C-alpha positions as CSV (number, residue, x, y, z in Angstrom):
1,M,64.3,10.5,10.1
2,L,65.4,9.6,6.6
3,P,64.6,12.1,3.8
4,Q,62.1,10.9,1.1
5,N,63.4,10.0,-2.3
6,N,61.3,11.2,-5.2
7,N,62.0,8.0,-7.0
8,F,60.6,5.9,-4.2
9,S,57.6,3.6,-5.0
10,A,56.2,0.7,-3.0
11,V,53.6,-1.9,-3.6
12,G,52.6,-4.2,-0.7
13,R,53.9,-4.0,2.9
14,T,57.4,-5.5,2.4
15,K,59.3,-3.5,-0.2
16,R,62.9,-2.5,-0.7
17,A,63.8,1.1,0.1
18,E,66.2,3.2,-1.9
19,V,68.0,6.0,0.0
20,D,69.6,9.0,-1.5
21,I,73.1,8.8,0.2
22,E,74.2,12.3,-0.8
23,N,71.3,13.8,1.1
24,L,71.7,11.8,4.3
25,P,72.6,13.6,7.6
26,V,76.2,13.6,8.6
27,H,75.5,11.5,11.7
28,V,74.5,8.5,9.7
29,M,77.3,6.0,9.8
30,Q,78.6,3.9,7.1
31,D,77.2,0.8,8.7
32,D,73.8,2.2,8.7
33,L,74.1,2.8,5.0
34,D,75.3,-0.7,4.4
35,E,72.4,-2.0,6.4
36,I,70.0,0.0,4.4
37,N,71.4,-1.0,1.0
38,D,72.5,-4.6,1.9
39,P,69.7,-7.1,1.3
40,A,71.6,-9.9,3.0
41,S,71.8,-8.1,6.3
42,A,68.2,-7.2,6.1
43,K,67.3,-10.9,5.6
44,I,69.3,-11.9,8.7
45,K,67.4,-9.4,10.8
46,E,64.0,-10.4,9.5
47,N,62.7,-11.5,12.9
48,E,63.7,-8.2,14.5
49,I,62.5,-5.6,11.9
50,K,60.0,-7.8,9.9
51,F,61.4,-6.6,6.6
52,T,62.3,-8.6,3.6
53,Q,63.2,-7.6,0.1
54,P,61.0,-9.4,-2.5
55,V,62.2,-10.4,-5.9
56,F,60.1,-8.8,-8.5
57,R,59.5,-10.4,-11.9
58,A,58.4,-8.3,-14.9
59,E,55.7,-10.9,-15.9
60,N,54.0,-10.7,-12.5
61,L,53.7,-6.9,-12.4
62,T,50.7,-4.8,-13.5
63,S,50.8,-1.9,-15.9
64,V,50.7,0.5,-13.0
65,Q,53.6,-1.3,-11.2
66,K,55.7,-1.4,-14.4
67,S,55.4,2.4,-14.8
68,S,56.7,3.0,-11.2
69,P,60.4,4.1,-11.0
70,F,61.0,1.8,-8.1
71,F,59.9,-1.3,-9.8
72,A,61.8,-0.3,-13.0
73,A,65.0,0.1,-11.0
74,N,64.5,-3.1,-9.2
75,I,63.9,-5.1,-12.4
76,Q,67.0,-3.5,-14.0
77,Q,69.1,-4.3,-10.9
78,Q,67.9,-8.0,-11.1
79,Q,69.0,-8.1,-14.7
80,T,72.5,-6.6,-14.1
81,E,73.5,-7.9,-10.6
82,K,73.6,-11.3,-8.9
83,A,72.0,-11.5,-5.5
84,P,74.5,-12.4,-2.8
85,A,74.4,-15.9,-1.6
86,L,72.4,-16.3,1.6
87,P,75.0,-18.4,3.4
88,E,77.7,-15.8,3.0
89,A,75.4,-13.1,4.3
90,Q,74.6,-15.2,7.4
91,E,78.3,-15.4,8.3
92,T,78.4,-11.7,9.1
93,A,75.9,-10.7,11.7
94,P,73.9,-7.6,10.7
95,K,74.0,-4.6,12.8
96,K,71.1,-2.9,14.2
97,S,70.4,0.4,12.6
98,F,68.7,3.5,13.9
99,F,67.0,4.0,10.5
100,S,65.5,0.6,10.4
101,F,62.3,1.8,12.1
102,F,62.1,4.8,9.8
103,K,62.8,2.7,6.7
104,K,59.9,0.3,7.6
105,T,57.5,3.1,8.5
106,D,58.2,5.1,5.4
107,A,58.1,2.2,3.0
108,Q,54.9,0.9,4.5
109,G,53.2,4.3,4.3
110,R,54.2,4.7,0.7
111,A,52.9,1.2,-0.1
112,D,49.7,2.0,1.7
113,A,49.4,5.1,-0.4
114,E,50.0,3.2,-3.5
115,N,47.4,0.6,-2.5
116,R,44.9,3.4,-1.7
117,S,45.6,4.9,-5.1
118,I,45.1,1.6,-6.8
119,K,42.0,1.0,-4.8
120,A,40.7,4.5,-5.6
121,A,41.4,3.9,-9.3
122,E,39.6,0.5,-9.1
123,K,36.7,2.1,-7.2
124,K,36.6,4.9,-9.8
125,K,36.7,2.4,-12.6
126,E,34.0,0.3,-10.8
127,A,31.9,3.5,-10.4
128,E,32.4,4.3,-14.1
129,M,31.4,0.8,-15.0
130,K,28.5,1.0,-12.7
131,A,27.5,4.4,-14.2
132,E,27.9,3.0,-17.7
133,S,25.8,0.0,-16.7
134,E,23.2,2.3,-15.3
135,R,23.2,4.4,-18.4
136,I,22.8,1.3,-20.6
137,R,20.0,0.1,-18.3
138,K,18.2,3.4,-18.6
139,E,18.7,3.5,-22.3
140,E,17.3,-0.1,-22.5
141,E,14.4,0.9,-20.4
142,A,13.8,4.0,-22.5
143,R,14.0,1.9,-25.7
144,M,11.6,-0.7,-24.3
145,A,9.2,2.0,-23.2
146,E,9.4,3.6,-26.7
147,E,8.8,0.1,-28.3
148,K,5.9,-0.5,-25.9
149,R,4.5,2.9,-26.8
150,R,4.9,2.2,-30.5
151,M,3.2,-1.2,-30.1
152,E,0.4,0.4,-28.2
153,E,0.0,3.0,-31.0
154,R,0.0,0.3,-33.7
155,R,-2.5,-1.7,-31.7
156,R,-4.7,1.3,-31.3
157,I,-4.5,2.1,-35.0
158,K,-5.2,-1.5,-35.9
159,E,-8.3,-1.5,-33.6
160,T,-9.4,1.7,-35.2
161,Q,-9.0,0.3,-38.6
162,I,-10.9,-2.9,-37.7
163,F,-13.7,-0.9,-36.1
164,E,-13.9,1.4,-39.2
165,E,-13.9,-1.7,-41.5
166,K,-16.6,-3.4,-39.5
167,K,-18.7,-0.2,-39.5
168,R,-18.2,0.1,-43.3
169,R,-19.2,-3.5,-43.8
170,E,-22.3,-3.0,-41.6
171,E,-23.2,0.1,-43.6
172,E,-22.8,-1.8,-46.9
173,R,-24.9,-4.7,-45.6
174,E,-27.5,-2.3,-44.5
175,I,-27.5,-0.5,-47.8
176,A,-27.6,-3.8,-49.6
177,E,-30.5,-5.0,-47.5
178,Q,-32.4,-1.8,-48.1
179,K,-31.8,-2.2,-51.8
180,R,-32.9,-5.8,-51.7
181,I,-36.1,-4.8,-49.9
182,M,-36.7,-2.1,-52.4
183,D,-36.1,-4.4,-55.3
184,E,-38.4,-7.0,-53.8
185,K,-41.0,-4.4,-53.3
186,I,-40.7,-3.1,-56.9
187,A,-40.8,-6.7,-58.2
188,R,-43.9,-7.4,-56.2
189,E,-45.5,-4.2,-57.5
190,E,-44.5,-5.1,-61.0
191,M,-45.8,-8.7,-60.6
192,A,-49.1,-7.3,-59.1
193,A,-49.4,-4.9,-62.0
194,Q,-48.7,-7.7,-64.5
195,K,-51.1,-10.0,-62.8
196,K,-53.8,-7.3,-62.9
197,E,-53.1,-6.6,-66.6
198,E,-53.2,-10.4,-67.2
199,E,-56.5,-10.6,-65.4
200,Q,-57.9,-7.7,-67.4
201,R,-56.7,-9.3,-70.6
202,L,-58.2,-12.7,-69.7
203,A,-61.5,-11.0,-68.7
204,Q,-61.6,-9.2,-72.0
205,E,-60.8,-12.4,-73.9
206,K,-63.5,-14.2,-72.0
207,E,-66.0,-11.4,-72.7
208,A,-65.1,-11.5,-76.3
209,E,-65.4,-15.3,-76.5
210,E,-68.8,-15.2,-74.8
211,K,-69.9,-12.6,-77.3
212,R,-68.6,-14.7,-80.2
213,Q,-70.3,-17.7,-78.7
214,A,-73.6,-15.8,-78.4
215,D,-73.3,-14.7,-82.0
216,R,-72.7,-18.2,-83.2
217,E,-75.7,-19.5,-81.2
218,R,-77.8,-16.8,-82.6
219,I,-76.7,-17.6,-86.2
220,A,-77.3,-21.3,-85.6
221,E,-80.8,-20.6,-84.3
222,E,-81.5,-18.3,-87.3
223,K,-80.3,-21.0,-89.7
224,I,-82.4,-23.7,-88.1
225,A,-85.4,-21.4,-88.2
226,K,-84.7,-20.6,-91.8
227,E,-84.4,-24.3,-92.7
228,K,-87.7,-25.0,-90.9
229,E,-89.4,-22.3,-93.0
230,I,-87.9,-23.7,-96.2
231,L,-89.2,-27.2,-95.3
232,K,-92.6,-25.9,-94.5
233,E,-92.7,-24.0,-97.9
234,K,-91.7,-27.1,-99.7
235,E,-94.3,-29.2,-97.9
236,L,-97.0,-26.7,-98.8
237,E,-95.9,-26.6,-102.4
238,M,-95.9,-30.4,-102.6
239,S,-99.4,-30.5,-101.1
240,K,-100.7,-28.0,-103.5
241,N,-99.2,-29.6,-106.6
242,G,-100.2,-33.2,-105.7
243,N,-102.5,-34.9,-108.3
244,N,-104.1,-37.7,-106.2
245,G,-104.7,-38.6,-102.6
246,S,-102.1,-41.2,-102.5
247,K,-99.4,-38.6,-103.1
248,K,-100.9,-36.5,-100.4
249,D,-100.9,-39.4,-98.1
250,G,-97.2,-40.0,-98.9
251,S,-96.4,-36.4,-98.3
252,S,-98.1,-36.4,-95.0
253,K,-96.2,-39.5,-94.1
254,K,-92.9,-37.9,-95.0
255,L,-93.5,-34.8,-92.9
256,P,-92.6,-36.4,-89.5
257,S,-89.4,-37.8,-91.1
258,L,-88.4,-34.4,-92.4
259,L,-89.1,-32.9,-89.0
260,F,-87.0,-35.6,-87.3
261,F,-84.2,-35.0,-89.8
262,V,-84.2,-31.3,-89.0
263,I,-84.2,-31.9,-85.3
264,F,-81.3,-34.4,-85.7
265,L,-79.4,-32.0,-87.8
266,A,-79.8,-29.2,-85.2
267,V,-78.7,-31.5,-82.4
268,F,-75.7,-32.8,-84.4
269,F,-74.8,-29.2,-85.3
270,A,-75.0,-28.1,-81.6
271,G,-72.9,-31.1,-80.5
272,G,-70.2,-30.3,-83.1
273,Y,-70.2,-26.7,-82.1
274,Y,-69.8,-27.7,-78.4
275,Y,-67.0,-30.1,-79.4
276,W,-65.2,-27.3,-81.2
277,L,-65.5,-25.0,-78.3
278,T,-64.1,-27.6,-75.9
279,K,-61.2,-28.5,-78.2
280,S,-60.4,-24.8,-78.7
281,S,-60.3,-24.1,-75.0
282,S,-58.1,-27.0,-74.0
283,Q,-55.5,-26.6,-76.9
284,K,-53.9,-29.9,-76.0
285,E,-53.2,-30.9,-79.5
286,G,-52.8,-27.5,-81.1
287,A,-55.3,-25.0,-82.3
288,V,-58.4,-26.3,-84.2
289,V,-58.7,-24.2,-87.3
290,F,-62.1,-23.9,-89.0
291,E,-62.5,-22.8,-92.6
292,E,-64.6,-19.7,-92.6
293,S,-67.1,-19.1,-95.4
294,E,-67.8,-15.7,-96.8
295,E,-71.1,-15.4,-94.9
296,E,-70.9,-17.4,-91.7
297,S,-68.5,-18.9,-89.1
298,G,-66.2,-21.8,-89.6
299,V,-68.7,-24.2,-88.2
300,E,-71.1,-23.5,-91.0
301,G,-68.4,-23.8,-93.6
302,N,-67.8,-27.4,-92.5
303,I,-71.5,-28.4,-92.8
304,N,-72.4,-30.3,-95.9
305,E,-75.7,-29.2,-97.3
306,K,-76.6,-32.7,-98.2
307,P,-78.7,-34.3,-95.4
308,G,-77.2,-37.2,-93.5
309,Q,-73.5,-36.4,-94.2
310,E,-71.3,-36.4,-91.1
311,I,-69.4,-33.3,-90.0
312,V,-65.6,-33.9,-90.0
313,L,-63.5,-31.4,-88.0
314,E,-59.8,-31.9,-88.7
315,P,-57.5,-30.3,-86.1
316,E,-54.2,-28.7,-87.4
317,F,-51.6,-26.3,-86.3
318,S,-51.7,-22.7,-87.5
319,T,-48.5,-21.3,-89.2
320,D,-49.7,-17.7,-89.1
321,R,-50.9,-17.2,-85.6
322,P,-50.0,-18.7,-82.1
323,N,-51.0,-22.2,-81.0
324,Y,-51.2,-23.4,-77.5
325,M,-48.8,-26.0,-76.0
326,T,-49.6,-27.8,-72.8
327,L,-46.6,-28.4,-70.5
328,S,-47.2,-31.5,-68.4
329,G,-44.4,-31.0,-65.9
330,T,-42.1,-28.5,-64.2
331,D,-38.7,-30.2,-64.6
332,Q,-36.3,-30.2,-67.5
333,D,-37.0,-33.7,-68.7
334,S,-40.8,-33.1,-68.8
335,V,-40.4,-29.9,-70.7
336,K,-38.0,-31.5,-73.2
337,S,-40.4,-34.4,-73.7
338,D,-43.3,-32.1,-74.4
339,L,-41.2,-30.1,-76.9
340,L,-40.2,-33.3,-78.7
341,K,-43.9,-34.4,-78.8
342,Y,-45.1,-31.3,-80.4
343,A,-42.2,-31.4,-82.9
344,N,-43.2,-34.9,-83.9
345,L,-46.8,-33.8,-84.3
346,L,-45.6,-31.1,-86.7
347,K,-43.4,-33.6,-88.5
348,E,-46.3,-36.0,-88.9
349,G,-48.5,-33.2,-90.3
350,G,-45.8,-32.3,-92.8
351,I,-45.4,-28.8,-91.3
352,E,-41.9,-27.4,-91.4
353,G,-42.6,-24.2,-89.6
354,P,-41.8,-22.0,-87.9
355,V,-44.9,-22.7,-85.7
356,E,-45.5,-20.4,-82.7
357,F,-46.7,-21.9,-79.4
358,I,-47.8,-20.2,-76.2
359,P,-47.0,-22.5,-73.3
360,V,-49.8,-23.2,-70.8
361,D,-50.0,-25.6,-67.8
362,E,-52.4,-28.4,-67.3
363,N,-54.9,-25.9,-65.8
364,N,-54.8,-24.0,-69.1
365,E,-53.0,-21.1,-67.3
366,P,-50.2,-19.3,-69.2
367,V,-46.7,-20.2,-68.2
368,I,-44.6,-17.2,-67.4
369,F,-41.0,-17.0,-68.8
370,R,-39.4,-16.9,-65.4
371,N,-41.0,-20.2,-64.4
372,F,-40.2,-21.8,-67.8
373,A,-36.5,-20.7,-67.5
374,G,-36.3,-22.3,-64.1
375,S,-38.0,-25.6,-65.3
376,F,-35.9,-25.8,-68.5
377,N,-32.6,-24.8,-66.7
378,L,-32.0,-21.7,-68.7
379,A,-29.4,-20.1,-66.4
380,L,-29.7,-16.5,-67.5
381,P,-28.3,-14.0,-65.0
382,Q,-30.5,-11.5,-63.1
383,S,-29.1,-8.6,-65.1
384,I,-30.8,-10.1,-68.2
385,M,-33.9,-11.6,-66.5
386,A,-34.7,-8.2,-65.0
387,E,-35.0,-6.8,-68.5
388,L,-37.5,-9.5,-69.7
389,T,-41.2,-9.7,-69.1
390,D,-43.2,-12.8,-68.4
391,D,-44.8,-13.1,-71.9
392,F,-43.0,-15.3,-74.3
393,S,-43.6,-18.0,-77.0
394,I,-41.7,-21.0,-78.3
395,F,-41.0,-21.6,-82.0
396,I,-40.5,-25.2,-83.5
397,Q,-39.2,-25.8,-86.9
398,N,-38.6,-29.2,-88.7
399,V,-36.2,-28.4,-91.4
400,S,-33.8,-31.3,-90.5
401,E,-33.9,-34.6,-88.7
402,K,-33.9,-32.8,-85.3
403,P,-36.2,-30.0,-84.4
404,I,-34.9,-26.4,-84.2
405,L,-36.1,-24.4,-81.2
406,G,-36.5,-20.7,-80.9
407,L,-37.7,-18.3,-78.3
408,A,-39.4,-14.9,-78.6
409,I,-39.5,-13.0,-75.2
410,E,-41.1,-9.7,-74.7
411,T,-38.7,-7.1,-73.2
412,K,-38.7,-3.9,-71.3
413,P,-36.8,-0.9,-72.7
414,V,-34.0,-2.5,-74.7
415,N,-30.9,-0.3,-73.9
416,A,-30.0,-2.0,-70.7
417,L,-30.8,-5.4,-72.3
418,K,-28.4,-4.8,-75.2
419,S,-25.5,-3.9,-72.9
420,S,-26.2,-6.9,-70.6
421,L,-26.3,-9.3,-73.6
422,L,-23.1,-8.0,-75.1
423,S,-21.2,-8.3,-71.8
424,A,-22.5,-11.8,-71.3
425,E,-21.9,-13.3,-74.8
426,K,-19.0,-15.5,-73.7
427,D,-21.4,-17.4,-71.3
428,L,-24.6,-17.4,-73.4
429,I,-23.8,-20.8,-75.0
430,V,-23.5,-22.4,-71.6
431,W,-26.5,-20.6,-70.1
432,L,-28.8,-21.5,-73.1
433,S,-27.5,-25.0,-73.7
434,P,-30.9,-26.7,-73.0
435,I,-32.4,-25.3,-76.2
436,F,-29.8,-27.3,-78.2
437,M,-31.9,-30.4,-77.2
438,D,-29.9,-33.5,-78.1
439,A,-27.3,-31.9,-80.3
440,V,-23.7,-33.2,-79.9
441,Y,-21.1,-30.4,-79.9
442,S,-18.0,-29.2,-78.1
443,A,-18.6,-26.1,-76.1
444,P,-16.1,-23.3,-77.0
445,S,-14.0,-21.9,-74.1
446,N,-14.1,-18.3,-75.3
447,P,-16.7,-17.7,-78.1
448,V,-16.5,-14.5,-80.1
449,F,-19.8,-13.4,-81.5
450,E,-20.1,-11.7,-84.9
451,T,-22.7,-9.4,-86.4
452,N,-25.0,-10.1,-89.4
453,I,-27.7,-7.8,-90.8
454,Y,-31.0,-9.4,-92.0
455,K,-33.8,-7.1,-93.2
456,N,-32.4,-4.1,-91.2
457,T,-32.2,-6.3,-88.1
458,K,-28.8,-6.8,-86.4
459,I,-28.2,-10.4,-85.5
460,R,-25.4,-11.4,-83.2
461,Y,-24.3,-15.0,-83.8
462,F,-21.7,-17.7,-83.1
463,N,-21.4,-20.8,-85.2
464,I,-20.9,-23.7,-82.8
465,I,-20.8,-26.3,-85.7
466,S,-22.0,-24.5,-88.8
467,A,-24.6,-21.9,-89.8
468,E,-27.3,-24.5,-90.7
469,V,-26.4,-27.2,-88.2
470,L,-25.9,-25.6,-84.8
471,T,-25.4,-21.9,-83.9
472,L,-26.5,-19.5,-81.2
473,D,-28.2,-16.4,-82.8
474,Y,-30.0,-13.6,-81.0
475,A,-31.6,-10.4,-82.1
476,I,-33.8,-7.7,-80.6
477,L,-36.9,-6.6,-82.5
478,E,-38.0,-3.1,-81.5
479,G,-41.4,-1.6,-82.1
480,K,-44.8,-1.5,-80.4
481,T,-43.7,-4.6,-78.5
482,A,-40.0,-5.2,-78.2
483,K,-38.9,-8.9,-78.3
484,L,-35.7,-10.8,-77.8
485,I,-35.4,-13.5,-80.5
486,I,-33.2,-16.6,-79.9
487,S,-32.6,-19.5,-82.3
488,T,-30.1,-22.3,-82.9
489,T,-29.6,-21.9,-86.7
490,K,-29.2,-19.0,-89.2
491,S,-32.3,-19.9,-91.1
492,G,-34.2,-20.5,-87.9
493,I,-33.8,-16.9,-86.6
494,E,-34.4,-15.4,-90.0
495,N,-37.7,-17.3,-90.3
496,I,-38.8,-16.2,-86.8
497,I,-38.0,-12.5,-87.8
498,D,-40.1,-12.9,-90.9
499,Y,-42.9,-14.4,-88.9
500,E,-42.9,-11.6,-86.3
501,K,-42.8,-8.9,-88.9
502,S,-45.8,-10.4,-90.7
503,Q,-48.0,-10.2,-87.7
504,P,-50.9,-7.7,-88.0
505,D,-49.9,-5.9,-84.7
506,A,-46.2,-5.7,-85.6
507,T,-45.0,-2.1,-85.9
508,V,-41.3,-2.6,-86.4
509,D,-39.0,0.4,-86.9
510,P,-36.9,-0.1,-90.1
511,S,-33.8,1.0,-88.3
512,E,-34.3,-1.5,-85.5
513,S,-31.3,-2.9,-83.6
514,L,-28.8,-1.2,-85.9
515,D,-27.4,1.2,-83.3
């Protein structure tokens, strides 16, 4: 058996064997050595020992094969030696060697060991790759699980936020609904209280009017009775002082005529009085003002003492107390038409104003400010309307070709109203544009109001065109009854302030509206 060479390496089943000659046994003959190391003789005996020497090329070897000493020596031998020609080798018949069997067996075993080592390395590498792939797969699964957990957490947080937001909105809606119900309840209670006060006021006015009417009837009856007594005394005196019977006959004939005249005068007086009452209650063409004498009512002052003269009652508008204005419709055009009609009546009567009017409907019922604002398209916000009462009056002045309108609206405590008006000044011109009537102007985009002091009253104003052509002025009069005054010229609001302060029931604080 041949000893193993430490430099022996084999890949595959047919490899060249290198034998250490120095370590061979002594009984190995030279021919055996030649057979071992001679490739040509090995090629000739290929059919007997099934062994061939391959020719290895460096470009066909793996990194493992290149590192083997066997392949390195083989490559070096190919580079330094020429392979013997095959025909020359075939001339000499190879000899059988005793070591051929051992050479084949040992080389094949080493090749198998090398193959097993390579396969083991490949399996190890495959196992490592498989382990790496498994590790990557597990990491990916862990990452996906973490991402899924995070998504689930985000979804849960989002659902919680949506639920809380929905709950908050429901609570806000519930609070708003409760507030709205409370506001409506308070508004109904206030309206009921105002209606009750209005009914009481109307009842008192009616009672006072009935009392005045009874007094007038009593005075009229007393006057008629007094005139009858005077006539009787005159008749008696004439009958006593008569000189002849013819005069007496004449006096007796005149007595029925005098009685008829007295009766006619009484009927005419009663008819005139009834006409005055009807005209005063309807107030369709302004208040009928009667000149009062020092002793009796206005009806008596308009009666001429001369018998047979007609009683003439001339209606006119009062400039020192309110008049009534009948509004025939509930839309903006109808209200505007009625305002222009009364302005023309003032102009025809030569009255410049200001003249105060209390609006009533066709049933002679007072028009509340909330309804008037809706009909006339005064778009005041709720924050301002809530601070105003239902009582108001309209002022008309004829100091130019076009009438100047003004409003005086009774207010609640004025602190909230002042702040609401100040914060809404930039929109007041648009909201109150209907009171400008047919004025042609360009609405400012961002008006800045200024302050003026008139008789200790602070006036906030903005000149749309000029102070006496078109402005928007407003002021708050404080006192027994606080009022919001609005006008469209400087002189217009000053005249309304003078009028309000001249009223008998006006108790205006000298420091009003200055804070």
